[in-house]
C-alpha positions in Angstrom: -5.4 -94.8 -18.1 -2.2 -93.6 -19.6 0.8 -92.7 -17.4 3.3 -89.8 -17.6 7.0 -90.2 -17.6 8.6 -86.7 -18.1 11.6 -85.1 -16.5 13.0 -81.5 -17.0 16.4 -80.6 -15.6 18.5 -77.4 -15.7 22.1 -77.8 -14.5 25.8 -77.9 -15.4 27.5 -80.8 -17.2 29.8 -82.7 -14.9 31.6 -84.5 -17.7 32.4 -83.9 -21.4 29.9 -85.7 -23.6 31.0 -89.1 -24.8 29.8 -90.1 -28.3 29.9 -93.5 -29.8 28.0 -95.5 -32.5 25.9 -98.6 -32.1 26.5 -101.7 -34.2 23.9 -100.5 -36.7 25.4 -97.0 -37.0 23.2 -94.9 -34.7 24.9 -92.1 -32.8 24.5 -92.1 -29.0 26.0 -89.5 -26.7 26.1 -89.7 -22.9 26.9 -87.1 -20.2 26.2 -86.3 -16.6 24.5 -83.2 -15.4 24.3 -81.7 -11.9 21.3 -79.9 -10.5 21.6 -77.9 -7.2 18.8 -77.4 -4.8 18.9 -74.8 -2.0 16.8 -75.3 1.2 16.6 -74.5 4.9 17.4 -77.4 7.2 15.5 -78.2 10.4 18.0 -75.9 12.3 17.2 -73.0 9.9 20.6 -73.2 8.3 20.7 -72.6 4.5 21.9 -75.7 2.7 22.6 -76.9 -0.8 22.4 -80.4 -2.2 23.4 -81.6 -5.6 21.7 -84.3 -7.6 23.5 -86.0 -10.5 21.7 -87.3 -13.6 23.0 -89.5 -16.4 21.7 -88.3 -19.8 21.5 -90.3 -23.0 20.9 -88.6 -26.4 20.4 -90.3 -29.8 20.9 -89.6 -33.5 21.2 -85.9 -34.6 20.7 -84.7 -31.0 23.6 -86.9 -29.9 25.8 -85.5 -32.6 25.0 -81.9 -31.8 25.5 -82.4 -28.0 28.8 -84.1 -28.6 29.9 -81.2 -30.9 28.8 -78.2 -28.8 28.5 -79.2 -25.1 31.4 -79.6 -22.7 32.0 -80.0 -19.0 30.7 -77.0 -17.0 28.3 -75.8 -19.7 24.7 -75.0 -18.5 21.9 -76.9 -20.2 18.2 -77.7 -20.1 17.4 -81.3 -20.6 13.9 -82.7 -21.2 13.0 -86.3 -21.6 11.9 -89.5 -19.9 13.4 -91.7 -17.2 14.5 -95.3 -18.0 16.0 -97.8 -15.7 18.1 -100.6 -17.2 19.6 -103.6 -15.4 22.4 -106.0 -16.0 24.4 -108.7 -14.2 27.7 -107.4 -12.8 30.9 -109.4 -12.9 30.3 -110.5 -9.3 26.9 -112.0 -10.3 24.8 -109.2 -8.6 22.1 -107.4 -10.4 23.0 -103.7 -11.2 20.6 -100.9 -12.0 21.0 -97.5 -13.6 18.4 -94.9 -14.1 19.0 -92.5 -17.0 17.3 -89.5 -18.6 16.6 -90.4 -22.3 16.6 -86.8 -23.7 14.4 -85.6 -26.5 15.3 -81.9 -26.1 18.5 -80.3 -25.0 18.8 -76.5 -24.9 22.2 -74.9 -24.5 21.7 -72.1 -21.9 25.1 -70.3 -21.9 27.0 -68.8 -24.7 29.7 -70.8 -26.5 33.2 -69.8 -25.7 35.0 -68.1 -28.5 37.2 -70.3 -30.6 41.0 -69.7 -30.3 42.4 -67.3 -32.8 44.0 -69.0 -35.8 46.6 -67.9 -38.3 44.6 -69.6 -41.0 42.6 -66.8 -42.8 40.0 -69.4 -43.9 39.3 -70.5 -40.3 36.0 -69.4 -38.9 35.3 -68.5 -35.3 32.7 -70.4 -33.3 29.2 -68.9 -33.4 28.1 -66.9 -30.4 24.9 -68.9 -30.1 24.3 -72.5 -31.0 20.9 -73.6 -32.1 19.1 -75.9 -29.7 18.1 -79.3 -31.0 15.0 -81.3 -30.1 
């Protein structure tokens, strides 16, 4: 029987995306995203908790996220969870669970580009196409 590994997140970026390239030239962009959850506690008080997710994007999606996303922007991320491990400098095993995204939708409008004295300069588009 096959399993299912799928995650869907809507939240705000907590960091600006960081893009780099692997040794073989593949683009990879990482960023964190925060999702809030409102609930009532046992005492009836309304509470809010924030869960942080590390997101990894690859190839064209990585380039697009790096170009158009920034800290504070709202986004929908869909992908799968992957946990990787490594040995830390102290010899202890470290673990990190990441969302490997295959779809990222930009949910808020891009901010207008600053005005320029250059007549050939173009303003940023109001809406940026989503990539998947």
